[in-house]
C-alpha positions in Angstrom: 108.7 119.2 94.9 110.0 120.4 98.2 110.4 118.3 101.3 107.3 119.6 103.1 105.0 118.8 100.1 106.5 115.3 99.7 106.1 114.7 103.4 102.4 115.6 103.2 101.8 113.4 100.2 103.4 110.5 102.0 101.2 111.2 105.0 98.2 111.2 102.7 99.3 107.9 101.2 99.6 106.3 104.6 96.1 107.6 105.6 94.7 106.1 102.4 96.3 102.7 103.1 95.1 102.8 106.7 91.6 103.8 105.6 91.4 101.0 103.0 92.6 98.5 105.6 90.1 99.7 108.2 86.9 100.6 106.5 84.1 102.4 108.3 80.4 102.1 107.8 79.8 105.8 107.8 77.7 107.0 104.9 80.2 109.6 103.6 83.3 107.4 104.2 83.4 105.9 100.8 82.9 109.2 99.1 85.7 110.9 101.1 88.0 108.0 100.6 87.5 108.1 96.8 88.2 111.9 96.8 91.4 111.3 98.8 92.4 108.7 96.3 91.7 111.0 93.3 93.6 113.9 94.9 96.6 111.8 95.7 96.7 110.5 92.1 96.5 114.0 90.8 99.2 115.2 93.1 101.5 112.4 92.1 100.9 113.1 88.5 101.7 116.8 89.0 104.9 115.9 90.9 106.0 113.7 88.0 105.3 116.5 85.5 107.3 118.9 87.7 110.3 116.5 87.8 110.2 116.0 84.0 110.0 119.8 83.5 113.0 120.4 85.7 114.9 117.6 83.9 114.1 119.2 80.6 115.3 122.6 81.8 118.5 121.2 83.1 119.1 119.3 79.8 118.5 122.5 77.8 120.9 124.4 80.0 123.6 121.8 79.4 123.1 122.0 75.7 123.6 125.8 75.7 
């Protein structure tokens, strides 16, 4: 994952933390907050998969 993507994910995590600490009474707030939470979880999962894939490729290269 490149630096720009990681920076945006960190920003999203901070937004989520702030939003959970300072809830709003807006009708769509909870829905949007849950969507953000799901998207951050998915992005984190994809980042981990990418890291594992890169590690596997590097390990295979060393074996050759």
